[in-house]
TORSE-600464 format. One record per residue: residue in one letter; x, y, z of N, C-alpha, C, O, CB in turn. Coordinates in steps of 0.05 Angstrom, whole numbers, plus 32768, in hexadecimal, padded with zeros to 4 digits. Last residue first. Glycine has a CB too. Layout:
   code    n_u    n_v    n_w   ca_u   ca_v   ca_w    c_u    c_v    c_w    o_u    o_v    o_w   cb_u   cb_v   cb_w
      A      X      Y      Z      X      Y      Z      X      Y      Z      X      Y      Z      X      Y      Z
...
// end
This chain:
   code    n_u    n_v    n_w   ca_u   ca_v   ca_w    c_u    c_v    c_w    o_u    o_v    o_w   cb_u   cb_v   cb_w
      A   7E2B   7EE3   7EB0   7E25   7ED2   7EC7   7E0D   7EDE   7ED6   7E04   7ED3   7EEA   7E3E   7ED0   7EDA
      V   7E2A   7F0E   7E8D   7E22   7EF4   7E83   7E1B   7EE2   7E9B   7E07   7ED3   7E99   7E39   7EE7   7E73
      V   7E3C   7F36   7EB0   7E22   7F39   7EA3   7E18   7F1E   7E9A   7E01   7F17   7E9D   7E23   7F4D   7E8B
      G   7E6F   7F23   7EBE   7E5B   7F29   7ED3   7E3F   7F2A   7EC7   7E2C   7F21   7ED3   7E62   7F42   7EE2
      L   7E88   7F23   7E8D   7E83   7F09   7E9A   7E6E   7F0D   7EB0   7E5D   7EFB   7EB4   7E9E   7EFE   7EA7
      A   7E8A   7F5A   7E85   7E7B   7F4A   7E72   7E74   7F2F   7E7F   7E5E   7F25   7E7D   7E8B   7F45   7E58
      L   7EAC   7F6A   7EAE   7E90   7F74   7EAE   7E7F   7F63   7E9C   7E68   7F5C   7EA2   7E8F   7F92   7EA4
      V   7EDA   7F50   7E9E   7ECE   7F49   7EB8   7EB1   7F52   7EB8   7EA0   7F43   7EC2   7EDE   7F56   7ECF
      S   7EE3   7F6B   7E6D   7EDF   7F4E   7E6E   7ED2   7F45   7E87   7EBF   7F35   7E87   7EFA   7F3F   7E6A
      L   7EEC   7F9F   7E7F   7ED5   7F9A   7E6E   7ECF   7F7C   7E6D   7EB8   7F74   7E6D   7EDB   7FA4   7E52
      V   7F1C   7F96   7E9C   7F04   7FA0   7EAA   7EEB   7F9A   7E99   7ED7   7F91   7EA4   7F06   7FBE   7EB0
      W   7F3E   7F88   7E72   7F39   7F75   7E88   7F20   7F7D   7E96   7F0F   7F6B   7E9D   7F51   7F75   7E9C
      I   7F3E   7FB6   7E52   7F34   7F9D   7E47   7F2D   7F89   7E5D   7F18   7F7B   7E5C   7F48   7F90   7E33
      L   7F58   7FD8   7E77   7F3D   7FDE   7E6D   7F30   7FC5   7E62   7F18   7FC0   7E68   7F3F   7FF4   7E57
      V   7F89   7FC0   7E7E   7F77   7FC2   7E95   7F5B   7FC7   7E8C   7F48   7FBC   7E96   7F80   7FD9   7EA8
      F   7F9E   7FC6   7E4B   7F9B   7FAC   7E57   7F87   7FAC   7E6D   7F76   7F9A   7E70   7FB6   7FA1   7E60
      W   7F9F   7FFE   7E46   7F8E   7FEE   7E34   7F89   7FD3   7E40   7F73   7FC8   7E3E   7F9A   7FEC   7E19
      G   7FC5   800C   7E6E   7FA9   8015   7E70   7F96   8005   7E5F   7F80   7FFE   7E67   7FA8   8032   7E67
      S   7FFA   8002   7E6E   7FE9   7FEB   7E73   7FCB   7FF3   7E75   7FBA   7FE3   7E7E   7FF1   7FDD   7E8D
      R   8011   8033   7E5E   801E   801A   7E57   800A   8003   7E5A   800A   7FF1   7E49   8036   8015   7E68
      S   7FF3   805D   7E71   7FF9   805C   7E54   8004   8041   7E4B   8000   8038   7E35   800C   8072   7E4C
      I   7FF5   8051   7EA7   7FDB   8050   7E99   7FE0   804D   7E7B   7FD3   803E   7E6D   7FCA   8069   7E9F
      W   802B   8059   7EB3   801F   803F   7EB7   8005   803C   7EA7   8000   8027   7E9B   801A   803A   7ED5
      K   8030   8090   7EA7   8040   807C   7E98   8033   8060   7E9A   8031   8052   7E87   805D   807B   7EA2
      Q   800E   80A5   7ECE   8008   80A9   7EB1   8017   8095   7EA0   800C   808A   7E8D   800F   80C5   7EA8
      L   8029   8097   7EFC   800F   808C   7EF7   8007   808E   7ED9   7FFC   807B   7ECE   7FF9   8099   7F09
      K   8056   80B7   7EF6   8059   809A   7EF8   803F   808C   7EF1   803E   8078   7EE3   8063   8092   7F14
      L   8041   80EA   7EF9   804C   80E1   7EDF   804F   80C2   7EDF   804B   80B6   7ECA   8068   80EE   7EDA
      S   8001   80F0   7F1B   801E   80EE   7F1A   8028   80E3   7EFF   8019   80D6   7EF1   8028   80DC   7F31
      M   7FCF   8121   7F13   7FD7   8104   7F11   7FF5   8103   7F0D   8001   8112   7EFE   7FC7   80F7   7EF9
// end
């Protein structure tokens, strides 16, 4: 894995994870 990708994941990984979980939750509710 490239260093640039690691930096991006460490910086916005949590935001992406929460966003994905929110989308999955909405999909289950809907």
